[in-house]
Structure formats: structure tokens, C-alpha cells
PDB file of N, CA, C and O in Angstrom, chain B, residues numbered from 101:
ATOM      1  N   UNK B 101      31.318   0.272  37.861  1.00  0.00           N
ATOM      2  CA  UNK B 101      32.371  -0.721  37.861  1.00  0.00           C
ATOM      3  C   UNK B 101      33.036  -0.740  39.230  1.00  0.00           C
ATOM      4  O   UNK B 101      33.398   0.305  39.770  1.00  0.00           O
ATOM      5  N   UNK B 102      33.194  -1.939  39.785  1.00  0.00           N
ATOM      6  CA  UNK B 102      33.823  -2.046  41.092  1.00  0.00           C
ATOM      7  C   UNK B 102      35.239  -2.590  40.946  1.00  0.00           C
ATOM      8  O   UNK B 102      35.583  -3.204  39.936  1.00  0.00           O
ATOM      9  N   UNK B 103      36.036  -2.358  41.952  1.00  0.00           N
ATOM     10  CA  UNK B 103      37.421  -2.817  41.945  1.00  0.00           C
ATOM     11  C   UNK B 103      37.578  -3.847  43.053  1.00  0.00           C
ATOM     12  O   UNK B 103      37.319  -3.545  44.217  1.00  0.00           O
ATOM     13  N   UNK B 104      37.993  -5.044  42.713  1.00  0.00           N
ATOM     14  CA  UNK B 104      38.184  -6.106  43.689  1.00  0.00           C
ATOM     15  C   UNK B 104      39.659  -6.138  44.062  1.00  0.00           C
ATOM     16  O   UNK B 104      40.522  -6.244  43.191  1.00  0.00           O
ATOM     17  N   UNK B 105      39.947  -6.046  45.353  1.00  0.00           N
ATOM     18  CA  UNK B 105      41.322  -6.009  45.810  1.00  0.00           C
ATOM     19  C   UNK B 105      41.856  -7.392  46.186  1.00  0.00           C
ATOM     20  O   UNK B 105      43.068  -7.602  46.221  1.00  0.00           O
ATOM     21  N   UNK B 106      40.965  -8.321  46.463  1.00  0.00           N
ATOM     22  CA  UNK B 106      41.379  -9.649  46.896  1.00  0.00           C
ATOM     23  C   UNK B 106      40.636 -10.689  46.064  1.00  0.00           C
ATOM     24  O   UNK B 106      39.421 -10.596  45.893  1.00  0.00           O
ATOM     25  N   UNK B 107      41.352 -11.667  45.555  1.00  0.00           N
ATOM     26  CA  UNK B 107      40.738 -12.735  44.785  1.00  0.00           C
ATOM     27  C   UNK B 107      40.901 -14.051  45.531  1.00  0.00           C
ATOM     28  O   UNK B 107      41.974 -14.342  46.060  1.00  0.00           O
ATOM     29  N   UNK B 108      39.851 -14.833  45.572  1.00  0.00           N
ATOM     30  CA  UNK B 108      39.933 -16.151  46.196  1.00  0.00           C
ATOM     31  C   UNK B 108      40.821 -17.043  45.345  1.00  0.00           C
ATOM     32  O   UNK B 108      41.134 -16.715  44.201  1.00  0.00           O
ATOM     33  N   UNK B 109      41.224 -18.179  45.914  1.00  0.00           N
ATOM     34  CA  UNK B 109      42.042 -19.120  45.150  1.00  0.00           C
ATOM     35  C   UNK B 109      41.295 -19.591  43.910  1.00  0.00           C
ATOM     36  O   UNK B 109      41.895 -19.720  42.843  1.00  0.00           O
ATOM     37  N   UNK B 110      39.994 -19.850  44.031  1.00  0.00           N
ATOM     38  CA  UNK B 110      39.235 -20.296  42.852  1.00  0.00           C
ATOM     39  C   UNK B 110      39.135 -19.187  41.810  1.00  0.00           C
ATOM     40  O   UNK B 110      39.163 -19.468  40.612  1.00  0.00           O
ATOM     41  N   UNK B 111      39.017 -17.918  42.249  1.00  0.00           N
ATOM     42  CA  UNK B 111      39.032 -16.801  41.297  1.00  0.00           C
ATOM     43  C   UNK B 111      40.367 -16.745  40.557  1.00  0.00           C
ATOM     44  O   UNK B 111      40.406 -16.527  39.346  1.00  0.00           O
ATOM     45  N   UNK B 112      41.462 -16.946  41.297  1.00  0.00           N
ATOM     46  CA  UNK B 112      42.785 -16.912  40.688  1.00  0.00           C
ATOM     47  C   UNK B 112      42.947 -18.034  39.671  1.00  0.00           C
ATOM     48  O   UNK B 112      43.532 -17.834  38.607  1.00  0.00           O
ATOM     49  N   UNK B 113      42.429 -19.212  39.998  1.00  0.00           N
ATOM     50  CA  UNK B 113      42.506 -20.329  39.065  1.00  0.00           C
ATOM     51  C   UNK B 113      41.694 -20.035  37.809  1.00  0.00           C
ATOM     52  O   UNK B 113      42.129 -20.343  36.700  1.00  0.00           O
ATOM     53  N   UNK B 114      40.516 -19.442  37.980  1.00  0.00           N
ATOM     54  CA  UNK B 114      39.688 -19.071  36.819  1.00  0.00           C
ATOM     55  C   UNK B 114      40.418 -18.068  35.932  1.00  0.00           C
ATOM     56  O   UNK B 114      40.384 -18.182  34.707  1.00  0.00           O
ATOM     57  N   UNK B 115      41.083 -17.080  36.552  1.00  0.00           N
ATOM     58  CA  UNK B 115      41.826 -16.088  35.776  1.00  0.00           C
ATOM     59  C   UNK B 115      43.004 -16.730  35.046  1.00  0.00           C
ATOM     60  O   UNK B 115      43.315 -16.356  33.915  1.00  0.00           O
ATOM     61  N   UNK B 116      43.663 -17.703  35.698  1.00  0.00           N
ATOM     62  CA  UNK B 116      44.762 -18.424  35.052  1.00  0.00           C
ATOM     63  C   UNK B 116      44.248 -19.169  33.831  1.00  0.00           C
ATOM     64  O   UNK B 116      44.881 -19.141  32.775  1.00  0.00           O
ATOM     65  N   UNK B 117      43.105 -19.834  33.965  1.00  0.00           N
ATOM     66  CA  UNK B 117      42.521 -20.555  32.827  1.00  0.00           C
ATOM     67  C   UNK B 117      42.172 -19.600  31.686  1.00  0.00           C
ATOM     68  O   UNK B 117      42.404 -19.917  30.520  1.00  0.00           O
ATOM     69  N   UNK B 118      41.621 -18.444  32.014  1.00  0.00           N
ATOM     70  CA  UNK B 118      41.295 -17.452  30.986  1.00  0.00           C
ATOM     71  C   UNK B 118      42.566 -16.999  30.269  1.00  0.00           C
ATOM     72  O   UNK B 118      42.591 -16.892  29.043  1.00  0.00           O
ATOM     73  N   UNK B 119      43.605 -16.738  31.033  1.00  0.00           N
ATOM     74  CA  UNK B 119      44.880 -16.304  30.457  1.00  0.00           C
ATOM     75  C   UNK B 119      45.445 -17.391  29.545  1.00  0.00           C
ATOM     76  O   UNK B 119      45.913 -17.102  28.444  1.00  0.00           O
ATOM     77  N   UNK B 120      45.399 -18.634  30.005  1.00  0.00           N
ATOM     78  CA  UNK B 120      45.886 -19.761  29.208  1.00  0.00           C
ATOM     79  C   UNK B 120      45.117 -19.862  27.892  1.00  0.00           C
ATOM     80  O   UNK B 120      45.707 -20.114  26.842  1.00  0.00           O
ATOM     81  N   UNK B 121      43.803 -19.665  27.952  1.00  0.00           N
ATOM     82  CA  UNK B 121      42.994 -19.702  26.725  1.00  0.00           C
ATOM     83  C   UNK B 121      43.360 -18.574  25.765  1.00  0.00           C
ATOM     84  O   UNK B 121      43.365 -18.767  24.549  1.00  0.00           O
ATOM     85  N   UNK B 122      43.665 -17.400  26.308  1.00  0.00           N
ATOM     86  CA  UNK B 122      44.072 -16.274  25.462  1.00  0.00           C
ATOM     87  C   UNK B 122      45.392 -16.582  24.759  1.00  0.00           C
ATOM     88  O   UNK B 122      45.559 -16.287  23.576  1.00  0.00           O
ATOM     89  N   UNK B 123      46.325 -17.178  25.500  1.00  0.00           N
ATOM     90  CA  UNK B 123      47.602 -17.562  24.892  1.00  0.00           C
ATOM     91  C   UNK B 123      47.356 -18.569  23.779  1.00  0.00           C
ATOM     92  O   UNK B 123      47.932 -18.465  22.696  1.00  0.00           O
ATOM     93  N   UNK B 124      46.489 -19.549  24.055  1.00  0.00           N
ATOM     94  CA  UNK B 124      46.214 -20.604  23.078  1.00  0.00           C
ATOM     95  C   UNK B 124      45.631 -20.029  21.791  1.00  0.00           C
ATOM     96  O   UNK B 124      45.954 -20.494  20.698  1.00  0.00           O
ATOM     97  N   UNK B 125      44.778 -19.022  21.919  1.00  0.00           N
ATOM     98  CA  UNK B 125      44.195 -18.389  20.731  1.00  0.00           C
ATOM     99  C   UNK B 125      45.266 -17.726  19.872  1.00  0.00           C
ATOM    100  O   UNK B 125      45.143 -17.664  18.649  1.00  0.00           O
ATOM    101  N   UNK B 126      46.306 -17.237  20.517  1.00  0.00           N
ATOM    102  CA  UNK B 126      47.356 -16.508  19.795  1.00  0.00           C
ATOM    103  C   UNK B 126      48.404 -17.444  19.208  1.00  0.00           C
ATOM    104  O   UNK B 126      48.772 -17.303  18.042  1.00  0.00           O
ATOM    105  N   UNK B 127      48.896 -18.409  20.009  1.00  0.00           N
ATOM    106  CA  UNK B 127      50.033 -19.213  19.555  1.00  0.00           C
ATOM    107  C   UNK B 127      49.722 -20.694  19.351  1.00  0.00           C
ATOM    108  O   UNK B 127      50.588 -21.439  18.894  1.00  0.00           O
ATOM    109  N   UNK B 128      48.522 -21.134  19.674  1.00  0.00           N
ATOM    110  CA  UNK B 128      48.159 -22.539  19.482  1.00  0.00           C
ATOM    111  C   UNK B 128      48.425 -23.393  20.708  1.00  0.00           C
ATOM    112  O   UNK B 128      49.066 -22.970  21.670  1.00  0.00           O
ATOM    113  N   UNK B 129      47.905 -24.614  20.635  1.00  0.00           N
ATOM    114  CA  UNK B 129      47.953 -25.511  21.793  1.00  0.00           C
ATOM    115  C   UNK B 129      49.362 -25.972  22.155  1.00  0.00           C
ATOM    116  O   UNK B 129      49.732 -25.965  23.330  1.00  0.00           O
ATOM    117  N   UNK B 130      50.149 -26.371  21.162  1.00  0.00           N
ATOM    118  CA  UNK B 130      51.497 -26.879  21.446  1.00  0.00           C
ATOM    119  C   UNK B 130      52.395 -25.826  22.067  1.00  0.00           C
ATOM    120  O   UNK B 130      53.068 -26.080  23.066  1.00  0.00           O
ATOM    121  N   UNK B 131      52.403 -24.642  21.469  1.00  0.00           N
ATOM    122  CA  UNK B 131      53.251 -23.555  21.995  1.00  0.00           C
ATOM    123  C   UNK B 131      52.763 -23.121  23.382  1.00  0.00           C
ATOM    124  O   UNK B 131      53.571 -22.796  24.252  1.00  0.00           O
ATOM    125  N   UNK B 132      51.456 -23.115  23.585  1.00  0.00           N
ATOM    126  CA  UNK B 132      50.906 -22.766  24.900  1.00  0.00           C
ATOM    127  C   UNK B 132      51.388 -23.766  25.943  1.00  0.00           C
ATOM    128  O   UNK B 132      51.788 -23.374  27.040  1.00  0.00           O
ATOM    129  N   UNK B 133      51.353 -25.050  25.611  1.00  0.00           N
ATOM    130  CA  UNK B 133      51.815 -26.081  26.547  1.00  0.00           C
ATOM    131  C   UNK B 133      53.275 -25.854  26.921  1.00  0.00           C
ATOM    132  O   UNK B 133      53.663 -26.036  28.075  1.00  0.00           O
ATOM    133  N   UNK B 134      54.081 -25.456  25.942  1.00  0.00           N
ATOM    134  CA  UNK B 134      55.495 -25.179  26.210  1.00  0.00           C
ATOM    135  C   UNK B 134      55.635 -23.971  27.134  1.00  0.00           C
ATOM    136  O   UNK B 134      56.381 -24.010  28.113  1.00  0.00           O
ATOM    137  N   UNK B 135      54.919 -22.912  26.816  1.00  0.00           N
ATOM    138  CA  UNK B 135      54.991 -21.693  27.630  1.00  0.00           C
ATOM    139  C   UNK B 135      54.570 -21.983  29.065  1.00  0.00           C
ATOM    140  O   UNK B 135      55.254 -21.589  30.010  1.00  0.00           O
ATOM    141  N   UNK B 136      53.456 -22.664  29.225  1.00  0.00           N
ATOM    142  CA  UNK B 136      52.927 -22.955  30.553  1.00  0.00           C
ATOM    143  C   UNK B 136      53.868 -23.887  31.319  1.00  0.00           C
ATOM    144  O   UNK B 136      54.094 -23.691  32.513  1.00  0.00           O
ATOM    145  N   UNK B 137      54.411 -24.887  30.647  1.00  0.00           N
ATOM    146  CA  UNK B 137      55.274 -25.854  31.326  1.00  0.00           C
ATOM    147  C   UNK B 137      56.600 -25.252  31.777  1.00  0.00           C
ATOM    148  O   UNK B 137      57.231 -25.768  32.700  1.00  0.00           O
ATOM    149  N   UNK B 138      57.029 -24.161  31.132  1.00  0.00           N
ATOM    150  CA  UNK B 138      58.298 -23.543  31.498  1.00  0.00           C
ATOM    151  C   UNK B 138      58.122 -22.327  32.401  1.00  0.00           C
ATOM    152  O   UNK B 138      59.090 -21.652  32.752  1.00  0.00           O
ATOM    153  N   UNK B 139      56.866 -22.059  32.773  1.00  0.00           N
ATOM    154  CA  UNK B 139      56.592 -20.905  33.617  1.00  0.00           C
ATOM    155  C   UNK B 139      56.966 -21.138  35.067  1.00  0.00           C
ATOM    156  O   UNK B 139      57.109 -22.276  35.514  1.00  0.00           O
ATOM    157  N   UNK B 140      57.119 -20.066  35.779  1.00  0.00           N
ATOM    158  CA  UNK B 140      57.348 -20.104  37.225  1.00  0.00           C
ATOM    159  C   UNK B 140      56.087 -19.553  37.873  1.00  0.00           C
ATOM    160  O   UNK B 140      55.588 -18.496  37.487  1.00  0.00           O
ATOM    161  N   UNK B 141      55.582 -20.273  38.853  1.00  0.00           N
ATOM    162  CA  UNK B 141      54.328 -19.887  39.494  1.00  0.00           C
ATOM    163  C   UNK B 141      54.557 -19.683  40.979  1.00  0.00           C
ATOM    164  O   UNK B 141      55.224 -20.485  41.633  1.00  0.00           O
ATOM    165  N   UNK B 142      54.012 -18.628  41.493  1.00  0.00           N
ATOM    166  CA  UNK B 142      54.142 -18.310  42.904  1.00  0.00           C
ATOM    167  C   UNK B 142      52.749 -18.189  43.494  1.00  0.00           C
ATOM    168  O   UNK B 142      51.902 -17.452  42.989  1.00  0.00           O
ATOM    169  N   UNK B 143      52.530 -18.922  44.566  1.00  0.00           N
ATOM    170  CA  UNK B 143      51.275 -18.832  45.303  1.00  0.00           C
ATOM    171  C   UNK B 143      51.599 -18.188  46.637  1.00  0.00           C
ATOM    172  O   UNK B 143      52.429 -18.686  47.397  1.00  0.00           O
ATOM    173  N   UNK B 144      50.953 -17.104  46.903  1.00  0.00           N
ATOM    174  CA  UNK B 144      51.232 -16.382  48.135  1.00  0.00           C
ATOM    175  C   UNK B 144      49.936 -16.209  48.919  1.00  0.00           C
ATOM    176  O   UNK B 144      48.968 -15.632  48.425  1.00  0.00           O
ATOM    177  N   UNK B 145      49.935 -16.703  50.116  1.00  0.00           N
ATOM    178  CA  UNK B 145      48.819 -16.471  51.023  1.00  0.00           C
ATOM    179  C   UNK B 145      49.416 -15.909  52.296  1.00  0.00           C
ATOM    180  O   UNK B 145      50.595 -16.121  52.578  1.00  0.00           O
ATOM    181  N   UNK B 146      48.634 -15.212  53.046  1.00  0.00           N
ATOM    182  CA  UNK B 146      49.161 -14.587  54.246  1.00  0.00           C
ATOM    183  C   UNK B 146      48.253 -14.758  55.442  1.00  0.00           C
ATOM    184  O   UNK B 146      47.094 -15.155  55.320  1.00  0.00           O
ATOM    185  N   UNK B 147      48.801 -14.451  56.593  1.00  0.00           N
ATOM    186  CA  UNK B 147      48.034 -14.578  57.829  1.00  0.00           C
ATOM    187  C   UNK B 147      46.849 -13.616  57.847  1.00  0.00           C
ATOM    188  O   UNK B 147      45.885 -13.838  58.579  1.00  0.00           O
ATOM    189  N   UNK B 148      46.911 -12.558  57.055  1.00  0.00           N
ATOM    190  CA  UNK B 148      45.779 -11.638  57.023  1.00  0.00           C
ATOM    191  C   UNK B 148      44.558 -12.266  56.373  1.00  0.00           C
ATOM    192  O   UNK B 148      43.452 -11.740  56.497  1.00  0.00           O
ATOM    193  N   UNK B 149      44.747 -13.406  55.668  1.00  0.00           N
ATOM    194  CA  UNK B 149      43.600 -14.117  55.121  1.00  0.00           C
ATOM    195  C   UNK B 149      42.658 -14.529  56.249  1.00  0.00           C
ATOM    196  O   UNK B 149      41.437 -14.494  56.092  1.00  0.00           O
ATOM    197  N   UNK B 150      43.227 -14.914  57.375  1.00  0.00           N
ATOM    198  CA  UNK B 150      42.410 -15.310  58.520  1.00  0.00           C
ATOM    199  C   UNK B 150      41.773 -14.074  59.150  1.00  0.00           C
ATOM    200  O   UNK B 150      40.572 -14.063  59.417  1.00  0.00           O
ATOM    201  N   UNK B 151      42.557 -13.055  59.384  1.00  0.00           N
ATOM    202  CA  UNK B 151      42.006 -11.877  60.073  1.00  0.00           C
ATOM    203  C   UNK B 151      40.976 -11.140  59.225  1.00  0.00           C
ATOM    204  O   UNK B 151      40.055 -10.527  59.763  1.00  0.00           O
ATOM    205  N   UNK B 152      41.123 -11.194  57.916  1.00  0.00           N
ATOM    206  CA  UNK B 152      40.175 -10.487  57.048  1.00  0.00           C
ATOM    207  C   UNK B 152      38.898 -11.260  56.787  1.00  0.00           C
ATOM    208  O   UNK B 152      37.871 -10.660  56.469  1.00  0.00           O
ATOM    209  N   UNK B 153      38.938 -12.573  56.912  1.00  0.00           N
ATOM    210  CA  UNK B 153      37.766 -13.359  56.539  1.00  0.00           C
ATOM    211  C   UNK B 153      37.124 -14.128  57.683  1.00  0.00           C
ATOM    212  O   UNK B 153      35.930 -14.422  57.624  1.00  0.00           O
ATOM    213  N   UNK B 154      37.882 -14.462  58.722  1.00  0.00           N
ATOM    214  CA  UNK B 154      37.337 -15.295  59.794  1.00  0.00           C
ATOM    215  C   UNK B 154      36.152 -14.640  60.499  1.00  0.00           C
ATOM    216  O   UNK B 154      35.220 -15.330  60.913  1.00  0.00           O
ATOM    217  N   UNK B 155      36.179 -13.322  60.637  1.00  0.00           N
ATOM    218  CA  UNK B 155      35.081 -12.642  61.336  1.00  0.00           C
ATOM    219  C   UNK B 155      33.729 -12.928  60.689  1.00  0.00           C
ATOM    220  O   UNK B 155      32.699 -12.919  61.364  1.00  0.00           O
ATOM    221  N   UNK B 156      33.734 -13.181  59.392  1.00  0.00           N
ATOM    222  CA  UNK B 156      32.480 -13.459  58.690  1.00  0.00           C
ATOM    223  C   UNK B 156      32.072 -14.926  58.795  1.00  0.00           C
ATOM    224  O   UNK B 156      30.916 -15.261  58.537  1.00  0.00           O
ATOM    225  N   UNK B 157      32.994 -15.800  59.167  1.00  0.00           N
ATOM    226  CA  UNK B 157      32.724 -17.239  59.185  1.00  0.00           C
ATOM    227  C   UNK B 157      32.765 -17.832  60.588  1.00  0.00           C
ATOM    228  O   UNK B 157      32.581 -19.040  60.744  1.00  0.00           O
ATOM    229  N   UNK B 158      33.002 -17.017  61.612  1.00  0.00           N
ATOM    230  CA  UNK B 158      33.189 -17.567  62.961  1.00  0.00           C
ATOM    231  C   UNK B 158      31.944 -18.240  63.520  1.00  0.00           C
ATOM    232  O   UNK B 158      32.046 -19.052  64.439  1.00  0.00           O
ATOM    233  N   UNK B 159      30.773 -17.917  62.982  1.00  0.00           N
ATOM    234  CA  UNK B 159      29.553 -18.595  63.407  1.00  0.00           C
ATOM    235  C   UNK B 159      29.573 -20.052  62.932  1.00  0.00           C
ATOM    236  O   UNK B 159      29.065 -20.947  63.607  1.00  0.00           O
ATOM    237  N   UNK B 160      30.173 -20.270  61.751  1.00  0.00           N
ATOM    238  CA  UNK B 160      30.222 -21.611  61.164  1.00  0.00           C
ATOM    239  C   UNK B 160      31.400 -22.447  61.651  1.00  0.00           C
ATOM    240  O   UNK B 160      31.291 -23.670  61.733  1.00  0.00           O
ATOM    241  N   UNK B 161      32.533 -21.806  61.977  1.00  0.00           N
ATOM    242  CA  UNK B 161      33.767 -22.529  62.289  1.00  0.00           C
ATOM    243  C   UNK B 161      34.432 -21.954  63.533  1.00  0.00           C
ATOM    244  O   UNK B 161      34.379 -20.748  63.773  1.00  0.00           O
ATOM    245  N   UNK B 162      35.068 -22.839  64.335  1.00  0.00           N
ATOM    246  CA  UNK B 162      35.993 -22.330  65.338  1.00  0.00           C
ATOM    247  C   UNK B 162      37.313 -22.077  64.609  1.00  0.00           C
ATOM    248  O   UNK B 162      37.442 -22.439  63.440  1.00  0.00           O
ATOM    249  N   UNK B 163      38.282 -21.471  65.265  1.00  0.00           N
ATOM    250  CA  UNK B 163      39.503 -21.058  64.583  1.00  0.00           C
ATOM    251  C   UNK B 163      40.280 -22.253  64.020  1.00  0.00           C
ATOM    252  O   UNK B 163      40.836 -22.169  62.925  1.00  0.00           O
ATOM    253  N   UNK B 164      40.320 -23.366  64.764  1.00  0.00           N
ATOM    254  CA  UNK B 164      41.039 -24.547  64.271  1.00  0.00           C
ATOM    255  C   UNK B 164      40.373 -25.115  63.025  1.00  0.00           C
ATOM    256  O   UNK B 164      41.052 -25.448  62.054  1.00  0.00           O
ATOM    257  N   UNK B 165      39.044 -25.226  63.047  1.00  0.00           N
ATOM    258  CA  UNK B 165      38.321 -25.750  61.880  1.00  0.00           C
ATOM    259  C   UNK B 165      38.490 -24.817  60.685  1.00  0.00           C
ATOM    260  O   UNK B 165      38.585 -25.275  59.546  1.00  0.00           O
ATOM    261  N   UNK B 166      38.528 -23.498  60.943  1.00  0.00           N
ATOM    262  CA  UNK B 166      38.680 -22.545  59.839  1.00  0.00           C
ATOM    263  C   UNK B 166      40.074 -22.617  59.221  1.00  0.00           C
ATOM    264  O   UNK B 166      40.211 -22.562  57.999  1.00  0.00           O
ATOM    265  N   UNK B 167      41.109 -22.742  60.053  1.00  0.00           N
ATOM    266  CA  UNK B 167      42.457 -22.860  59.496  1.00  0.00           C
ATOM    267  C   UNK B 167      42.614 -24.187  58.751  1.00  0.00           C
ATOM    268  O   UNK B 167      43.309 -24.251  57.737  1.00  0.00           O
ATOM    269  N   UNK B 168      41.966 -25.248  59.253  1.00  0.00           N
ATOM    270  CA  UNK B 168      41.978 -26.525  58.522  1.00  0.00           C
ATOM    271  C   UNK B 168      41.301 -26.369  57.163  1.00  0.00           C
ATOM    272  O   UNK B 168      41.786 -26.893  56.161  1.00  0.00           O
ATOM    273  N   UNK B 169      40.183 -25.651  57.131  1.00  0.00           N
ATOM    274  CA  UNK B 169      39.469 -25.402  55.877  1.00  0.00           C
ATOM    275  C   UNK B 169      40.357 -24.644  54.897  1.00  0.00           C
ATOM    276  O   UNK B 169      40.425 -25.002  53.721  1.00  0.00           O
ATOM    277  N   UNK B 170      41.034 -23.604  55.368  1.00  0.00           N
ATOM    278  CA  UNK B 170      41.898 -22.812  54.492  1.00  0.00           C
ATOM    279  C   UNK B 170      43.062 -23.647  53.960  1.00  0.00           C
ATOM    280  O   UNK B 170      43.420 -23.542  52.786  1.00  0.00           O
ATOM    281  N   UNK B 171      43.655 -24.481  54.830  1.00  0.00           N
ATOM    282  CA  UNK B 171      44.764 -25.339  54.394  1.00  0.00           C
ATOM    283  C   UNK B 171      44.268 -26.347  53.359  1.00  0.00           C
ATOM    284  O   UNK B 171      44.959 -26.629  52.380  1.00  0.00           O
ATOM    285  N   UNK B 172      43.084 -26.883  53.573  1.00  0.00           N
ATOM    286  CA  UNK B 172      42.502 -27.841  52.630  1.00  0.00           C
ATOM    287  C   UNK B 172      42.236 -27.183  51.273  1.00  0.00           C
ATOM    288  O   UNK B 172      42.514 -27.769  50.227  1.00  0.00           O
ATOM    289  N   UNK B 173      41.697 -25.965  51.300  1.00  0.00           N
ATOM    290  CA  UNK B 173      41.429 -25.252  50.048  1.00  0.00           C
ATOM    291  C   UNK B 173      42.724 -24.946  49.302  1.00  0.00           C
ATOM    292  O   UNK B 173      42.774 -25.055  48.077  1.00  0.00           O
ATOM    293  N   UNK B 174      43.757 -24.570  50.023  1.00  0.00           N
ATOM    294  CA  UNK B 174      45.050 -24.288  49.380  1.00  0.00           C
ATOM    295  C   UNK B 174      45.631 -25.557  48.773  1.00  0.00           C
ATOM    296  O   UNK B 174      46.173 -25.527  47.669  1.00  0.00           O
ATOM    297  N   UNK B 175      45.522 -26.674  49.491  1.00  0.00           N
ATOM    298  CA  UNK B 175      46.012 -27.956  48.977  1.00  0.00           C
ATOM    299  C   UNK B 175      45.269 -28.350  47.710  1.00  0.00           C
ATOM    300  O   UNK B 175      45.887 -28.751  46.724  1.00  0.00           O
ATOM    301  N   UNK B 176      43.943 -28.236  47.736  1.00  0.00           N
ATOM    302  CA  UNK B 176      43.144 -28.561  46.556  1.00  0.00           C
ATOM    303  C   UNK B 176      43.507 -27.661  45.381  1.00  0.00           C
ATOM    304  O   UNK B 176      43.583 -28.116  44.240  1.00  0.00           O
ATOM    305  N   UNK B 177      43.730 -26.393  45.669  1.00  0.00           N
ATOM    306  CA  UNK B 177      44.110 -25.432  44.636  1.00  0.00           C
ATOM    307  C   UNK B 177      45.404 -25.872  43.958  1.00  0.00           C
ATOM    308  O   UNK B 177      45.498 -25.876  42.731  1.00  0.00           O
ATOM    309  N   UNK B 178      46.392 -26.238  44.755  1.00  0.00           N
ATOM    310  CA  UNK B 178      47.676 -26.646  44.196  1.00  0.00           C
ATOM    311  C   UNK B 178      47.555 -27.933  43.390  1.00  0.00           C
ATOM    312  O   UNK B 178      48.227 -28.093  42.371  1.00  0.00           O
ATOM    313  N   UNK B 179      46.706 -28.846  43.839  1.00  0.00           N
ATOM    314  CA  UNK B 179      46.509 -30.085  43.090  1.00  0.00           C
ATOM    315  C   UNK B 179      45.862 -29.805  41.741  1.00  0.00           C
ATOM    316  O   UNK B 179      46.236 -30.410  40.737  1.00  0.00           O
ATOM    317  N   UNK B 180      44.908 -28.906  41.708  1.00  0.00           N
ATOM    318  CA  UNK B 180      44.249 -28.551  40.452  1.00  0.00           C
ATOM    319  C   UNK B 180      45.215 -27.824  39.531  1.00  0.00           C
ATOM    320  O   UNK B 180      45.189 -28.020  38.316  1.00  0.00           O
ATOM    321  N   UNK B 181      46.062 -26.988  40.106  1.00  0.00           N
ATOM    322  CA  UNK B 181      46.985 -26.181  39.300  1.00  0.00           C
ATOM    323  C   UNK B 181      48.218 -26.933  38.865  1.00  0.00           C
ATOM    324  O   UNK B 181      48.913 -26.492  37.949  1.00  0.00           O
ATOM    325  N   UNK B 182      48.509 -28.055  39.492  1.00  0.00           N
ATOM    326  CA  UNK B 182      49.763 -28.727  39.150  1.00  0.00           C
ATOM    327  C   UNK B 182      49.768 -29.078  37.668  1.00  0.00           C
ATOM    328  O   UNK B 182      48.789 -29.584  37.120  1.00  0.00           O
ATOM    329  N   UNK B 183      50.863 -28.801  37.062  1.00  0.00           N
ATOM    330  CA  UNK B 183      51.005 -29.041  35.628  1.00  0.00           C
ATOM    331  C   UNK B 183      51.885 -30.259  35.475  1.00  0.00           C
ATOM    332  O   UNK B 183      53.079 -30.224  35.775  1.00  0.00           O
ATOM    333  N   UNK B 184      51.302 -31.308  35.018  1.00  0.00           N
ATOM    334  CA  UNK B 184      52.041 -32.556  34.858  1.00  0.00           C
ATOM    335  C   UNK B 184      52.521 -32.659  33.418  1.00  0.00           C
ATOM    336  O   UNK B 184      51.744 -32.509  32.475  1.00  0.00           O
ATOM    337  N   UNK B 185      53.775 -32.910  33.272  1.00  0.00           N
ATOM    338  CA  UNK B 185      54.333 -33.104  31.938  1.00  0.00           C
ATOM    339  C   UNK B 185      53.965 -34.504  31.463  1.00  0.00           C
ATOM    340  O   UNK B 185      53.986 -35.456  32.244  1.00  0.00           O
ATOM    341  N   UNK B 186      53.634 -34.623  30.206  1.00  0.00           N
ATOM    342  CA  UNK B 186      53.343 -35.975  29.702  1.00  0.00           C
ATOM    343  C   UNK B 186      54.591 -36.824  29.753  1.00  0.00           C
ATOM    344  O   UNK B 186      55.704 -36.328  29.572  1.00  0.00           O
ATOM    345  N   UNK B 187      54.399 -38.114  30.001  1.00  0.00           N
ATOM    346  CA  UNK B 187      55.543 -39.035  30.060  1.00  0.00           C
ATOM    347  C   UNK B 187      56.160 -39.129  28.673  1.00  0.00           C
ATOM    348  O   UNK B 187      55.465 -39.201  27.659  1.00  0.00           O
ATOM    349  N   UNK B 188      57.486 -39.126  28.662  1.00  0.00           N
ATOM    350  CA  UNK B 188      58.184 -39.239  27.384  1.00  0.00           C
ATOM    351  C   UNK B 188      58.076 -40.673  26.893  1.00  0.00           C
ATOM    352  O   UNK B 188      58.111 -41.622  27.676  1.00  0.00           O
ATOM    353  N   UNK B 189      57.948 -40.805  25.608  1.00  0.00           N
ATOM    354  CA  UNK B 189      57.889 -42.146  25.017  1.00  0.00           C
ATOM    355  C   UNK B 189      59.288 -42.734  25.008  1.00  0.00           C
ATOM    356  O   UNK B 189      60.274 -42.068  24.692  1.00  0.00           O
ATOM    357  N   UNK B 190      59.332 -43.991  25.363  1.00  0.00           N
ATOM    358  CA  UNK B 190      60.620 -44.691  25.353  1.00  0.00           C
ATOM    359  C   UNK B 190      60.874 -45.180  23.930  1.00  0.00           C
ATOM    360  O   UNK B 190      60.044 -45.868  23.337  1.00  0.00           O
ATOM    361  N   UNK B 191      62.018 -44.816  23.405  1.00  0.00           N
ATOM    362  CA  UNK B 191      62.377 -45.250  22.042  1.00  0.00           C
ATOM    363  C   UNK B 191      63.074 -46.587  22.103  1.00  0.00           C
ATOM    364  O   UNK B 191      63.930 -46.812  22.959  1.00  0.00           O
ATOM    365  N   UNK B 192      62.710 -47.474  21.199  1.00  0.00           N
ATOM    366  CA  UNK B 192      63.375 -48.782  21.175  1.00  0.00           C
ATOM    367  C   UNK B 192      64.471 -48.810  20.157  1.00  0.00           C
ATOM    368  O   UNK B 192      65.140 -49.831  19.997  1.00  0.00           O
TER     369      UNK B 192
END
């Protein structure tokens, strides 16, 4: 068994989905939606992401292209993770 110290954004999203499914199994879809919608989420990335990973990708990217790639991946991650509340029905 190996121990992973760093998870990619896509790994983190997969783990979030797994966690959400576990909650749903326990409390159901409606209660899960409430729990998830009232949660606080923190995304933390650091400058060491570049120093730890760029050395492996420098053949493919210059530093500007690599930072653009990382910013794009973070943006996509946030768009996928955004939790949109359903629009409330207007009562007449």
C-alpha cells in the first residue's frame, strides 16, 4: 500500500464525488443537497505546485505556458465544482 501526499485537482474532485455519494447513501438525495449547499469549501493551491511539478513538464511547456495551464485547470475545476442552487419557483 502506498501513501499519496499530493492529490491533483481532478483527484480531489473525484474524492468529493465519492464523499457526496456516501452521504447520499446515508441520508438521501434531498438531505445531501441541503448539506452540500450549506457547506464551506476551500481550495488551496500553492507556488510549490510549480516547483514540484514543472521540472517534469518543462520539455512540453515554457514557464508561462505552464502557469497558464495550471490557471486554466484551476478555473475548470472551480466551474465543475460550483454548486448552483435551483431557481426558486415564483408563487402567484
